[in-house]
MARDO-267802 format. One line per 4 residues: number of its first residue (from 1); their letters; for each residue x, y, z of N, C-alpha, C. Coordinates in Angstrom, 3 decimals. Layout:
NUM = a = X/Y/Z/X/Y/Z/X/Y/Z | ...
REM end
This chain:
1 = mgpe = 4.250/54.014/38.564/4.196/55.210/37.648/5.611/55.339/36.933 | 6.176/55.757/35.866/7.625/56.067/35.501/7.486/57.527/35.285 | 8.590/58.106/35.117/8.957/59.680/35.344/8.135/60.100/34.058 | 7.960/61.275/33.893/7.341/62.000/32.553/8.199/61.787/31.704
5 = pigv = 7.703/61.800/30.550/8.990/61.974/29.067/9.558/63.359/28.845 | 10.911/62.870/29.055/11.733/64.034/29.056/11.953/64.319/27.692 | 12.434/65.367/27.148/12.924/65.856/25.807/13.872/65.383/24.907 | 13.886/65.460/23.579/14.485/64.560/22.883/15.854/65.240/23.264
9 = cert = 16.441/66.343/23.460/17.616/67.114/23.710/18.367/66.674/24.895 | 17.550/66.110/26.003/17.941/65.905/27.247/18.600/64.348/27.439 | 17.901/63.416/26.362/18.229/62.295/26.414/19.743/61.985/26.316 | 20.205/60.562/26.404/21.793/60.384/26.196/22.098/60.769/24.713
13 = pevr = 23.314/61.141/24.398/23.648/61.858/23.382/23.769/60.879/22.419 | 23.945/60.180/22.312/23.842/58.850/21.113/22.444/58.489/20.867 | 21.707/58.230/21.927/19.990/58.114/21.834/19.899/58.979/20.980 | 19.890/60.604/21.275/19.379/61.826/20.518/19.607/61.605/19.380
17 = dail = 21.137/61.261/19.040/21.479/61.644/17.736/20.770/60.450/16.706 | 20.590/59.318/17.296/19.688/58.167/16.257/18.600/58.306/16.308 | 17.873/59.196/17.239/16.693/59.830/16.816/16.748/60.538/16.054 | 17.363/61.711/15.932/17.505/62.582/15.068/17.599/61.951/13.478
21 = qevy = 18.693/60.985/13.263/18.585/60.409/12.050/17.260/59.501/11.799 | 16.383/59.462/12.555/15.171/58.861/12.095/14.102/59.556/11.796 | 14.437/60.608/12.326/13.081/61.795/11.861/13.277/62.702/10.797 | 12.705/62.320/9.677/13.164/63.339/8.339/12.757/64.307/7.948
25 = gvtr = 13.720/65.142/7.780/13.674/66.731/7.648/14.016/67.402/8.642 | 14.353/66.918/9.758/14.599/67.554/11.278/16.051/67.233/11.576 | 16.734/68.847/11.935/17.995/68.686/12.092/18.428/69.365/13.495 | 17.392/69.424/14.061/17.682/69.984/15.778/16.593/69.481/16.754
29 = cedi = 17.074/68.847/17.998/16.429/68.014/18.778/15.446/68.589/19.304 | 15.452/70.075/19.236/14.264/71.051/20.024/13.246/70.671/19.280 | 13.670/70.357/17.439/12.097/70.696/16.976/11.550/69.409/16.757 | 11.991/68.122/17.554/11.308/66.892/17.269/10.193/66.671/18.278
33 = taed = 8.914/66.607/17.435/7.593/66.673/18.058/7.003/65.056/18.899 | 5.886/65.225/19.546/5.303/64.098/20.180/5.168/63.030/19.029 | 4.731/63.694/17.571/4.322/63.059/16.478/5.455/62.341/16.192 | 6.397/62.999/15.975/7.486/62.353/15.194/8.341/61.058/16.049
37 = lari = 8.224/61.463/17.458/8.638/60.136/18.246/7.661/58.944/17.990 | 6.609/59.153/17.896/5.738/58.053/17.704/5.592/57.439/16.487 | 6.339/57.896/15.545/6.334/57.448/14.095/7.490/56.528/13.924 | 8.326/56.461/14.721/9.623/55.758/14.762/9.385/54.421/15.000
41 = stlg = 9.561/53.780/14.165/9.674/52.033/14.331/10.876/51.554/14.525 | 12.035/51.734/13.949/13.308/51.080/14.037/14.372/52.100/14.464 | 15.285/51.760/15.801/16.203/52.443/16.138/17.436/51.739/16.414 | 18.603/52.402/16.024/19.904/51.409/16.260/20.545/52.618/17.015
45 = vfdl = 21.148/52.143/18.192/22.237/53.086/18.841/23.286/52.327/19.016 | 24.393/52.787/18.989/25.732/52.537/19.097/26.682/53.389/19.772 | 27.984/52.467/20.910/28.832/52.804/21.372/28.353/54.043/22.527 | 27.411/53.376/23.183/26.771/53.608/24.591/28.000/53.754/25.682
49 = telr = 27.789/54.830/26.462/28.452/54.741/27.807/27.421/54.765/28.895 | 26.423/54.696/28.570/25.259/54.657/29.636/23.697/54.679/28.884 | 23.085/54.475/29.822/21.383/54.766/29.014/20.780/55.068/30.486 | 19.816/55.918/30.084/19.007/56.553/31.201/17.363/56.477/31.176
53 = egdf = 16.770/56.202/32.213/15.484/55.961/32.146/14.716/57.128/31.471 | 13.948/56.618/30.411/13.277/57.906/29.556/13.786/58.034/28.329 | 15.048/57.453/28.096/15.850/57.653/26.810/14.709/57.217/25.702 | 14.091/56.060/25.890/12.729/55.765/24.701/11.412/56.327/25.147
57 = agmt = 11.241/57.245/25.985/9.539/57.606/26.355/9.185/58.117/24.736 | 8.206/57.773/24.636/7.309/58.597/23.858/7.416/57.628/22.240 | 8.300/56.727/22.264/8.285/55.886/20.916/7.165/54.803/21.066 | 5.912/54.848/21.005/4.814/54.024/21.199/4.692/53.029/20.061
61 = wlth = 5.471/53.843/18.755/5.186/52.511/17.631/6.655/51.695/17.554 | 7.425/52.012/18.404/9.040/51.057/18.217/8.773/49.661/18.020 | 9.061/48.739/17.080/9.191/47.765/17.035/10.479/46.939/17.132 | 11.474/47.705/16.429/12.711/47.333/16.542/14.030/47.980/17.034
65 = liiv = 14.637/47.473/18.462/15.426/48.673/18.989/16.872/47.749/19.335 | 17.655/48.466/18.474/18.864/47.704/18.274/20.223/48.499/19.156 | 20.798/48.218/20.475/21.546/48.584/21.415/22.846/47.926/21.151 | 23.678/48.097/20.519/24.939/47.002/20.513/26.504/47.528/20.472
69 = dsrf = 27.215/46.750/20.503/28.819/47.314/20.535/28.994/48.466/21.404 | 28.717/48.660/22.971/28.503/49.601/23.459/29.112/49.499/24.941 | 29.693/50.314/25.956/30.437/49.833/27.082/29.501/49.986/28.286 | 28.237/50.336/28.223/27.631/50.525/29.325/27.430/49.404/29.866
73 = tslp = 27.591/49.220/31.495/27.587/47.884/32.320/26.249/47.836/32.791 | 24.953/48.570/32.846/23.840/48.189/33.766/22.690/48.944/32.700 | 21.561/48.605/33.309/20.242/49.102/32.582/19.594/49.834/33.648 | 18.914/50.958/33.376/18.218/51.666/34.254/16.664/50.654/34.335
77 = egvf = 15.942/50.432/35.488/14.799/49.151/35.686/13.785/49.332/34.515 | 13.372/50.971/34.417/12.308/51.383/33.341/12.828/51.846/32.214 | 14.023/51.865/31.811/14.263/52.260/30.307/13.605/51.532/29.384 | 12.862/50.218/29.286/11.989/50.012/28.509/10.418/50.248/28.244
81 = aglt = 10.301/50.874/29.538/8.603/51.199/29.513/7.990/52.036/28.591 | 6.761/51.409/28.526/5.790/51.993/27.379/6.015/51.403/26.038 | 7.089/50.498/25.809/7.362/49.960/24.712/6.756/49.002/24.371 | 5.337/48.975/24.393/4.392/47.597/24.431/4.453/47.139/23.155
85 = ilre = 4.914/47.511/22.027/4.690/47.169/20.699/5.958/46.326/20.027 | 7.023/46.432/20.913/8.375/45.991/20.496/8.328/44.501/20.322 | 9.177/44.211/19.144/9.138/42.638/18.449/10.739/42.317/19.060 | 11.477/43.176/18.567/13.130/42.908/18.445/13.720/43.796/19.562
89 = lnls = 14.572/42.951/20.347/15.273/44.025/20.993/16.908/43.443/21.358 | 18.106/43.777/20.827/19.028/43.776/20.732/19.970/44.349/21.547 | 20.443/43.647/22.502/21.602/43.997/23.495/22.789/43.322/23.170 | 23.426/42.934/22.403/24.456/42.333/22.073/25.509/43.248/22.210
93 = enql = 26.825/42.661/22.657/28.216/42.793/22.463/27.918/44.397/23.089 | 27.462/44.230/24.548/27.831/45.331/25.341/28.518/44.954/26.590 | 28.606/45.655/27.777/29.234/44.852/28.846/28.380/45.034/30.001 | 27.101/44.381/29.835/26.140/44.150/30.849/26.329/43.184/31.860
97 = aslp = 26.737/43.520/33.064/27.178/42.632/34.026/25.817/41.718/34.733 | 24.861/42.784/34.639/23.414/42.386/35.376/22.179/42.938/34.886 | 21.088/42.016/34.860/19.994/42.763/34.188/19.106/42.975/35.763 | 18.446/44.407/35.754/17.644/44.513/37.245/16.298/44.002/36.833
101 = egvf = 15.762/43.347/38.149/14.220/42.563/37.817/13.156/43.654/37.062 | 12.375/43.037/36.398/11.403/43.422/35.789/11.626/44.429/34.724 | 12.738/44.559/34.498/13.435/45.181/33.015/12.615/45.053/31.930 | 12.413/44.037/31.666/11.445/43.721/30.758/9.705/43.434/31.100
105 = sgla = 9.639/44.084/31.622/8.113/43.939/32.238/7.584/44.842/31.153 | 6.185/44.390/30.817/5.546/44.966/29.802/5.788/44.660/28.369 | 6.907/43.909/28.011/6.958/43.716/26.418/6.349/42.387/26.069 | 5.121/42.320/26.166/4.577/41.436/25.894/4.191/40.655/24.505
109 = nlew = 4.895/41.731/23.506/5.214/41.796/21.934/6.279/41.160/21.496 | 7.257/41.191/22.553/8.463/40.938/22.145/8.732/39.285/21.790 | 9.491/39.421/20.546/9.897/38.093/19.908/11.258/37.642/20.158 | 12.095/38.683/19.558/13.394/38.419/19.868/14.084/39.160/20.763
113 = lrlt = 14.838/38.254/21.570/15.919/39.054/22.687/17.098/38.499/22.682 | 18.147/39.586/22.258/19.342/39.242/22.176/20.191/39.664/22.935 | 20.955/39.079/23.752/22.171/39.267/24.927/23.345/38.800/24.795 | 23.755/38.473/23.808/24.991/37.641/23.483/26.074/38.412/23.677
117 = anrl = 27.276/37.840/24.265/28.553/38.640/24.514/28.319/39.793/25.349 | 27.888/39.689/26.107/27.816/40.855/27.651/28.664/39.908/28.652 | 28.504/40.652/29.937/29.483/39.928/30.952/28.167/39.351/32.197 | 27.027/38.759/31.613/26.008/38.332/32.709/26.510/37.102/33.586
121 = tslp = 26.579/37.456/34.858/26.782/36.129/35.796/25.693/35.353/36.297 | 24.412/35.809/36.380/23.421/35.306/36.529/22.141/36.126/36.157 | 21.002/35.573/36.130/19.833/35.960/35.648/18.621/35.726/37.079 | 17.910/36.572/37.230/16.982/36.616/38.346/15.891/35.558/37.938
125 = egmf = 15.399/34.949/38.704/14.097/33.855/38.740/13.099/34.870/38.268 | 12.478/34.284/36.962/11.276/35.019/36.618/11.407/36.162/35.829 | 13.042/36.204/35.436/13.690/37.290/34.568/12.403/37.718/33.264 | 12.167/36.684/32.590/11.442/36.846/31.134/9.707/36.445/31.429
129 = adlt = 9.294/36.499/32.571/7.967/35.885/32.710/7.079/36.835/32.018 | 7.197/38.191/31.509/6.560/38.895/30.733/6.049/38.651/29.467 | 7.452/37.736/28.961/7.682/37.841/27.343/6.925/36.538/26.861 | 5.747/36.484/27.182/4.732/35.245/26.631/4.944/35.003/25.080
133 = nlre = 5.192/35.885/24.396/5.446/35.653/23.020/6.561/35.463/22.394 | 7.815/35.491/23.596/9.207/35.266/22.805/9.339/34.235/21.763 | 10.197/34.273/20.885/10.282/33.208/20.090/11.843/32.721/20.214 | 12.930/33.774/20.242/14.072/33.651/20.256/14.816/34.422/21.310
137 = lhls = 15.591/33.613/22.210/16.637/34.301/23.461/17.965/33.657/23.162 | 18.500/34.555/23.037/19.825/34.402/22.601/20.695/35.238/23.973 | 21.691/34.049/24.346/22.351/34.341/25.727/23.843/33.880/25.795 | 24.281/33.490/24.112/25.739/33.052/24.359/26.794/33.894/24.859
141 = gnel = 27.401/33.411/24.977/29.057/34.360/25.225/28.928/35.451/26.512 | 27.956/34.832/27.329/28.224/35.428/28.590/28.958/34.738/29.677 | 28.989/35.023/31.035/29.625/34.394/32.135/28.517/33.501/32.876 | 27.589/33.119/32.491/26.474/32.492/33.319/27.348/31.462/34.105
145 = asla = 27.162/31.212/35.231/27.731/29.703/36.271/26.576/29.120/36.568 | 25.196/29.645/36.401/24.290/28.668/36.866/23.010/29.230/36.677 | 21.988/28.734/36.608/20.337/29.127/36.020/19.592/28.861/37.343 | 18.852/29.486/37.690/17.629/29.353/38.439/16.430/28.482/37.904
149 = egvf = 15.762/27.697/38.708/14.891/26.441/37.969/13.752/27.362/37.053 | 13.274/28.650/37.488/12.092/29.102/37.213/12.749/30.335/36.190 | 13.828/30.507/35.664/14.272/31.457/35.008/13.489/31.571/33.588 | 12.788/30.246/32.824/12.509/30.585/31.628/11.154/30.554/32.013
153 = sglt = 10.438/30.450/33.148/9.000/30.586/33.227/8.328/31.271/32.725 | 6.915/30.875/31.883/6.210/31.578/31.081/6.343/31.768/29.494 | 7.846/31.039/29.126/8.316/31.189/27.736/7.539/30.169/26.770 | 6.296/29.950/26.877/5.779/28.981/26.271/5.656/28.902/24.677
157 = nleq = 6.210/29.854/24.146/6.176/30.334/22.794/7.654/30.128/22.326 | 8.706/29.919/23.379/9.995/29.832/22.686/10.424/29.207/22.177 | 10.947/29.321/21.150/11.423/28.329/19.876/12.725/27.976/19.738 | 13.623/28.772/20.472/15.045/28.583/20.271/15.630/29.344/21.218
161 = aslr = 16.721/28.748/21.908/17.242/29.209/23.334/18.830/28.870/23.042 | 19.698/29.941/23.023/21.100/29.880/22.975/21.910/30.435/24.269 | 22.700/29.058/24.808/23.337/29.556/26.168/24.810/28.749/25.756 | 25.113/28.744/24.636/26.936/28.605/24.254/27.920/29.273/24.939
165 = rnrl = 28.959/29.122/25.271/30.139/29.598/25.470/29.584/30.531/26.628 | 29.126/29.963/27.953/29.008/30.298/29.476/30.129/29.495/30.151 | 29.282/29.548/31.367/30.071/28.889/32.441/29.224/28.073/33.169 | 28.409/27.484/32.469/27.607/26.580/33.610/28.054/25.267/33.767
169 = aslp = 28.056/25.126/35.148/28.486/23.751/35.726/27.515/22.772/36.070 | 26.243/23.185/36.049/24.924/22.453/36.442/23.812/22.904/35.924 | 22.768/21.885/35.573/21.559/22.451/35.557/20.322/22.295/36.457 | 19.510/22.989/36.822/18.258/22.342/37.314/17.386/21.602/37.060
173 = egvf = 16.985/20.584/37.909/16.090/19.741/37.055/14.756/19.921/35.950 | 14.685/20.901/36.478/13.247/21.603/36.047/13.516/22.892/35.171 | 14.559/23.092/34.902/14.729/24.390/33.818/14.017/24.574/33.017 | 13.837/23.778/31.939/13.436/23.797/30.858/11.820/23.203/30.689
177 = sgls = 11.210/22.971/32.157/9.864/22.271/31.967/8.894/23.585/31.594 | 7.711/23.003/30.663/7.207/23.906/30.055/7.346/24.260/28.871 | 8.584/24.618/28.236/8.967/24.929/26.768/8.639/24.027/25.642 | 7.335/23.962/25.847/6.606/23.062/24.836/7.004/23.320/23.190
181 = nlmy = 7.113/24.642/23.111/7.120/24.771/21.734/8.799/24.942/21.292 | 9.861/24.670/22.198/11.209/25.013/22.236/11.677/24.019/20.824 | 12.429/24.209/19.938/12.786/23.428/18.959/14.361/23.346/19.125 | 15.005/24.513/19.054/16.479/24.511/19.212/17.084/25.013/20.737
185 = ldlt = 18.029/24.031/21.069/18.686/24.496/22.289/19.988/24.049/22.252 | 20.855/25.192/22.786/22.212/25.060/22.320/22.843/25.546/23.663 | 23.639/24.492/24.406/24.469/24.172/25.279/25.883/23.996/25.410 | 26.566/24.309/23.846/27.657/24.201/23.468/28.650/24.856/24.596
189 = dnrl = 30.201/24.296/24.478/30.941/25.189/25.287/30.397/25.661/26.533 | 30.140/24.568/27.603/29.996/25.024/28.755/30.903/24.384/29.904 | 30.436/24.157/31.074/31.299/23.294/31.975/30.392/21.905/32.769 | 29.314/21.651/31.784/28.630/20.547/32.473/29.327/19.531/32.816
193 = aslp = 29.158/19.050/34.245/29.939/17.771/34.370/28.875/16.680/34.411 | 27.327/16.950/34.657/26.502/16.132/34.724/25.090/16.482/33.992 | 24.186/15.946/33.943/23.133/16.043/33.882/22.055/15.737/34.587 | 20.932/16.246/35.535/19.985/15.756/36.344/18.954/15.011/35.489
197 = dgvf = 18.577/14.161/36.151/17.574/13.026/35.846/16.455/14.104/35.339 | 15.848/13.869/34.338/14.583/14.264/33.653/14.832/15.877/33.496 | 16.165/16.149/33.160/16.499/17.526/32.726/15.431/18.086/31.276 | 15.594/16.892/30.440/14.686/17.139/28.901/13.497/16.863/29.011
201 = sggl = 12.819/16.320/30.173/11.857/15.545/30.382/10.541/16.395/30.596 | 10.553/18.029/30.581/9.359/18.552/31.176/8.609/18.925/30.008 | 8.341/18.008/29.059/7.302/18.628/27.967/7.866/18.945/26.749 | 9.399/18.790/26.192/10.022/19.423/25.088/10.007/18.356/23.875
205 = tslm = 8.415/18.110/23.577/8.004/17.303/22.582/8.304/18.076/20.993 | 8.748/19.450/20.991/8.800/19.956/19.941/10.233/20.201/19.472 | 11.293/19.602/20.266/12.612/19.893/20.371/13.027/19.117/19.332 | 13.923/20.063/18.196/14.524/19.322/17.105/16.166/19.225/17.110
209 = slsl = 16.829/20.232/17.866/18.007/20.235/18.025/18.547/20.266/19.012 | 19.491/19.694/19.977/20.209/19.718/21.125/21.602/19.429/20.717 | 22.096/20.685/21.266/23.822/20.594/21.278/24.306/20.579/22.663 | 25.410/19.749/22.944/25.595/19.481/24.364/27.435/19.338/24.287
213 = denr = 28.083/19.734/22.994/29.310/19.454/22.529/30.141/20.533/23.316 | 31.336/19.898/23.809/32.322/20.537/24.489/32.021/21.323/25.764 | 31.402/20.076/26.657/31.201/20.016/28.001/32.005/19.255/28.652 | 31.934/18.812/30.085/32.606/17.860/30.747/31.516/16.797/30.786
217 = lasl = 31.141/16.244/30.284/30.184/15.132/30.518/30.529/13.838/30.305 | 30.822/12.875/31.744/31.205/11.872/31.449/30.311/10.703/31.209 | 29.143/10.956/31.403/28.155/9.875/31.783/26.711/10.702/31.307 | 25.421/10.025/30.876/24.283/10.310/30.451/23.356/9.860/31.541
221 = pegv = 22.239/10.236/32.180/21.735/9.720/32.983/20.440/8.981/32.535 | 19.702/8.127/32.978/18.669/7.149/32.378/17.743/8.255/32.018 | 17.218/7.501/30.867/15.877/8.534/30.293/16.128/9.951/29.722 | 17.590/10.082/29.815/17.839/11.674/29.172/17.354/12.127/27.773
225 = fagl = 17.205/11.068/27.078/16.227/11.463/25.566/14.775/11.145/25.746 | 14.257/10.573/26.734/12.799/10.103/27.126/12.041/11.473/26.461 | 11.076/11.198/25.806/10.315/12.304/25.292/10.327/13.043/24.193 | 11.593/12.976/23.901/12.136/14.211/22.856/11.871/13.598/21.451
229 = ssll = 10.650/13.511/21.169/9.975/12.844/20.076/10.246/13.583/18.899 | 10.788/14.523/18.921/10.747/15.412/17.435/12.339/15.484/17.324 | 13.451/14.950/17.843/14.580/15.245/17.708/15.361/14.710/16.583 | 15.926/15.778/15.902/16.478/15.397/14.638/17.936/15.648/14.617
233 = ylnl = 18.428/16.539/15.311/20.304/16.433/15.642/20.212/16.675/17.062 | 21.574/15.927/17.264/21.980/15.757/18.457/23.590/16.104/18.486 | 24.295/16.855/19.227/25.804/16.668/19.448/26.185/16.827/20.755 | 26.904/15.205/20.841/27.411/15.136/22.347/29.090/15.016/22.569
237 = ganp = 29.371/15.477/20.994/31.098/15.359/20.946/32.013/16.508/21.997 | 33.100/16.019/21.568/34.129/16.573/22.700/33.798/16.855/23.994 | 33.234/15.802/24.371/32.936/15.226/25.939/33.821/14.217/26.673 | 34.366/14.186/27.989/35.128/13.318/28.350/34.411/11.695/27.916
241 = gapf = 33.206/11.689/28.065/32.598/10.132/27.810/31.963/10.065/26.516 | 32.123/10.831/25.451/31.976/10.538/23.924/33.090/9.748/23.595 | 32.402/8.670/22.694/31.185/8.347/22.236/30.564/7.968/23.298 | 29.265/8.160/24.008/28.584/7.639/24.848/27.914/6.145/24.240
245 = elpl = 27.918/5.285/25.373/27.553/3.789/25.119/26.021/3.963/25.284 | 25.089/3.452/24.304/23.768/3.382/24.417/23.673/1.710/24.453 | 23.365/1.398/25.518/22.712/-0.172/25.049/21.664/-0.290/24.860 | 21.171/-1.141/23.762/20.007/-1.923/23.561/19.861/-3.009/24.105
249 = rfer = 18.490/-3.522/24.541/18.374/-4.855/24.872/16.803/-5.320/24.492 | 16.819/-6.827/24.378/15.433/-6.948/24.585/14.633/-7.563/25.519 | 13.363/-7.615/25.618/12.672/-7.570/26.940/11.363/-8.138/26.680 | 11.245/-9.495/27.096/9.930/-9.968/27.027/8.743/-9.234/27.871
253 = tdaa = 7.569/-8.898/27.656/6.579/-8.446/28.189/5.410/-8.910/28.566 | 5.161/-10.251/28.385/4.567/-11.203/28.871/5.038/-11.913/30.400 | 4.683/-12.575/30.912/5.112/-13.399/32.015/6.705/-13.970/31.543 | 7.890/-13.699/32.095/8.878/-13.971/31.743/9.252/-15.222/32.023
257 = dtag = 8.733/-15.957/32.807/8.743/-17.424/32.900/8.060/-18.549/32.553 | 7.183/-17.883/31.423/6.118/-18.805/31.040/6.846/-19.790/29.860 | 6.406/-20.659/29.600/6.616/-21.512/28.393/6.042/-21.244/27.406 | 4.696/-20.696/27.658/3.652/-20.513/26.452/4.213/-19.829/25.253
261 = spas = 3.747/-20.352/24.122/3.972/-19.639/22.856/2.726/-18.891/22.508 | 2.628/-18.067/21.648/3.778/-17.143/21.277/4.293/-16.228/22.547 | 5.252/-15.267/22.587/5.878/-14.383/23.677/5.852/-13.193/23.159 | 5.654/-12.382/23.899/5.391/-10.697/23.311/6.959/-10.280/23.695
265 = vrlv = 7.663/-9.552/22.868/9.248/-9.037/22.785/9.134/-7.781/22.662 | 9.855/-6.569/23.159/10.075/-5.179/22.500/11.472/-5.139/22.617 | 11.991/-3.971/22.078/13.244/-3.590/22.094/13.554/-2.106/23.235 | 14.250/-2.145/24.139/14.434/-1.135/24.969/15.824/-0.491/25.033
269 = larg = 15.742/0.609/25.216/17.037/1.786/25.539/16.468/2.778/26.587 | 16.905/2.158/27.712/16.950/3.000/28.947/17.216/4.398/29.004 | 18.218/5.240/28.059/18.432/6.377/27.905/17.226/7.185/27.114 | 16.547/6.048/26.288/15.765/6.990/25.322/16.372/6.945/24.080
273 = apfn = 15.666/6.871/22.967/16.234/6.773/21.469/16.492/7.942/20.947 | 17.560/8.424/20.453/17.902/9.561/20.070/17.305/9.881/18.418 | 17.142/8.761/17.998/16.395/8.776/16.511/15.460/7.557/16.204 | 14.916/7.559/15.589/14.279/6.147/14.908/14.899/5.085/14.733
277 = mavp = 14.581/3.867/15.374/15.680/2.466/15.311/14.710/1.541/14.898 | 15.305/0.873/13.849/14.874/-0.793/13.549/16.244/-1.672/13.432 | 15.962/-2.458/14.495/17.157/-3.432/14.914/16.529/-4.765/13.926 | 17.204/-5.183/12.807/16.619/-6.493/12.391/16.605/-7.599/13.025
281 = laiq = 15.811/-8.574/13.033/15.967/-9.599/13.608/16.254/-10.793/13.253 | 16.724/-11.946/13.923/17.042/-13.270/13.464/16.451/-14.242/14.612 | 15.681/-14.789/14.191/14.915/-15.855/14.849/15.410/-17.426/14.957 | 16.143/-17.926/15.996/16.135/-19.397/15.887/15.172/-20.092/16.723
285 = ggta = 14.730/-21.098/15.735/13.825/-22.338/16.233/12.301/-21.502/16.667 | 12.224/-20.251/15.766/10.560/-20.148/15.670/10.736/-18.710/14.672 | 9.408/-17.892/14.778/9.299/-16.843/13.723/8.712/-15.922/14.390 | 8.700/-14.720/13.984/8.695/-13.146/14.607/7.404/-12.799/13.800
289 = ssas = 6.866/-11.813/14.506/5.745/-11.279/13.327/6.162/-9.650/13.031 | 7.772/-9.472/13.035/7.983/-8.089/12.609/9.535/-8.634/12.296 | 9.928/-8.204/10.830/11.265/-8.415/10.564/12.089/-7.884/11.562 | 11.810/-6.671/12.052/12.701/-5.939/12.923/12.092/-5.399/14.132
293 = alls = 12.861/-5.026/14.861/12.264/-4.277/16.450/12.560/-3.226/16.315 | 11.177/-2.185/16.684/11.276/-0.956/16.267/11.060/0.072/17.508 | 11.879/1.082/17.334/11.956/2.047/18.703/11.746/3.583/18.212 | 10.807/4.180/18.333/10.854/5.529/18.083/11.651/6.583/18.726
297 = tgsi = 11.972/7.635/17.978/12.344/8.664/18.421/11.706/9.360/19.713 | 12.619/9.084/21.262/12.261/9.549/22.431/11.506/8.846/23.258 | 11.460/7.452/22.710/11.110/6.449/23.327/11.971/5.464/24.199 | 11.272/4.980/25.416/12.462/3.965/26.009/11.811/2.627/25.442
301 = vgrv = 10.955/2.263/25.381/10.390/0.819/24.942/9.708/0.914/23.656 | 10.119/-0.123/22.872/9.753/-0.137/21.448/8.359/-0.836/21.236 | 8.174/-0.983/20.057/6.444/-1.677/19.731/6.798/-3.108/19.906 | 5.822/-3.806/20.202/5.832/-4.962/20.687/5.592/-5.967/19.531
305 = ftvt = 6.451/-7.018/19.623/6.183/-7.900/18.444/6.031/-9.273/19.015 | 5.836/-10.356/18.363/5.492/-11.506/19.030/6.102/-12.694/18.356 | 6.916/-13.675/19.358/7.720/-14.880/18.605/7.116/-16.040/18.821 | 6.895/-16.983/18.057/6.103/-17.862/17.806/7.030/-19.553/17.936
309 = qasp = 7.003/-20.332/18.593/7.765/-21.204/18.596/7.559/-22.266/17.455 | 8.733/-22.751/17.028/8.579/-23.721/15.682/8.049/-24.927/16.191 | 8.352/-25.659/17.252/7.549/-26.678/17.826/7.781/-26.938/19.173 | 6.788/-27.640/19.909/7.044/-27.562/21.360/8.350/-28.205/21.867
313 = gqst = 8.467/-27.554/22.774/9.471/-28.029/23.641/10.803/-27.732/22.884 | 10.795/-26.938/22.149/12.130/-26.263/21.308/12.725/-24.713/21.710 | 13.912/-25.036/21.983/14.320/-23.600/22.369/13.971/-22.564/21.228 | 13.920/-21.441/21.612/14.019/-20.487/20.763/14.585/-19.142/21.139
317 = rvqa = 15.609/-18.842/20.331/16.347/-17.486/20.538/15.942/-16.377/19.471 | 16.363/-14.862/20.333/15.993/-13.731/19.680/17.186/-13.000/19.510 | 17.716/-12.765/18.368/18.803/-12.072/18.208/18.779/-11.070/16.996 | 19.530/-10.327/17.474/19.976/-8.882/16.421/20.531/-9.379/15.241
321 = sgip = 20.407/-9.235/14.166/21.241/-9.502/12.750/22.021/-8.227/12.330 | 21.513/-7.133/13.110/22.703/-6.062/13.014/22.271/-4.939/14.010 | 22.826/-3.549/14.070/22.006/-2.836/14.486/21.996/-1.365/13.659 | 21.147/-0.140/14.334/21.066/0.923/12.881/22.415/1.619/12.905
325 = tipe = 22.160/1.926/11.705/23.226/3.076/11.569/22.956/4.359/12.001 | 24.048/4.952/12.749/23.550/6.563/13.193/23.273/7.404/12.262 | 22.426/8.322/12.147/22.504/9.563/11.237/23.841/10.016/11.510 | 24.105/10.913/10.563/25.158/12.185/10.507/24.615/13.239/11.544
329 = eirg = 23.437/13.545/11.637/22.976/14.412/12.435/22.996/14.044/14.189 | 23.208/12.805/14.373/23.471/12.444/15.465/25.063/12.003/16.040 | 25.489/12.742/17.026/26.933/12.712/17.256/27.466/12.413/18.495 | 28.366/11.697/18.832/28.783/11.357/19.964/27.919/10.316/20.850
333 = ivll = 27.484/9.813/20.163/27.001/8.064/20.801/27.366/6.945/20.236 | 27.291/5.888/20.455/27.504/4.365/19.761/26.689/3.832/20.815 | 25.928/3.042/19.661/24.899/1.852/20.242/25.573/0.466/20.215 | 25.094/-0.180/21.346/25.462/-1.616/21.615/24.491/-2.333/21.187
337 = aped = 24.800/-3.558/20.542/23.994/-4.544/20.300/23.151/-5.380/21.315 | 21.761/-5.605/21.265/21.259/-6.202/22.352/21.453/-7.805/22.454 | 21.820/-8.158/23.331/22.300/-9.675/23.820/21.056/-10.207/23.343 | 21.330/-11.472/22.942/20.167/-12.516/22.358/19.507/-13.146/23.770
341 = ivlf = 18.198/-13.095/23.654/17.228/-13.638/24.752/16.791/-15.066/24.280 | 16.602/-16.040/25.221/16.328/-17.173/24.780/14.446/-17.216/25.464 | 13.679/-17.886/24.270/12.129/-17.929/24.971/12.102/-19.387/24.838 | 11.556/-19.977/25.846/10.630/-21.273/25.793/11.604/-22.349/25.724
345 = ssgg = 12.686/-22.204/26.648/13.994/-23.023/27.083/13.560/-24.384/27.427 | 14.432/-25.107/26.347/13.957/-26.508/26.642/14.664/-27.398/27.835 | 15.532/-26.322/28.571/16.528/-26.834/29.609/17.753/-26.837/29.410 | 18.383/-27.149/27.947/19.706/-27.518/27.679/20.551/-25.816/27.556
349 = d = 19.422/-24.734/27.422/20.024/-23.457/27.175/20.263/-22.327/28.553
REM end
């Protein structure tokens, strides 16, 4: 149980004055009633030096709380207790160095949480576990050096996560697992020197935008884009390894040593395709069932096509007559054309 609600006059002066501004026709804090508090839906507080537990007590219909451009460095654990219908909480441009565990408990209806431009160095695991309806989480401009693997656990409705301009040097392998509705992920301007295998493979099927520019990446792991089937925007620029080479290759899917015709072939990109690709085919000594080898966004292997030998004993060569044009929205990569493969070799090839 939290403390009994305190009177408006005893609250932090900046909070008290903000409440007075929202209550029509009342000029003295002593005259504010419980009914007045319960009717406030939006509250903006600025230039704070501290917050006290109970500052927002009784404000049961508050949906938007904005506390920005202030100097306080910490939050009381139960400062947001009772704000069960709060939808937006903006704590940007303060000097928060840490967050107490459970400070967001009970805010199950929160949809927007902004913690931009503070001094946060870490986040407790499960920090946001109660925020099951959260859609946007903004953590840019802090001093986060690492993330706990379960820090985003429970955020099944999260659509946007911004972590740009932090100090992240690495990411836990499963840190984004379960974020099936995430559409925008911004990791720009951190210190990431590598990415763990499978870091984006935890069900990010809705991810449309991935920003990794201005980091320290020298290489990309196998399968890094695997499963990102909705990807439309990718930025890997301003990294030591950029532009990153993505080598395409042809692969025979039936018995590779068989001389039988037709052969089954597909296009392969080990890191996963960051966009839909169509590689035009040129077949020497045979015909193909498709004019192009196709590879879908987020896939490692493409659609199988068949190659039929022109005549028995003749060598048949599969070539790419070009490579796909990289869309403007995909930055920091270069495609390498697949090497030719020879099918039904006559022994001279």
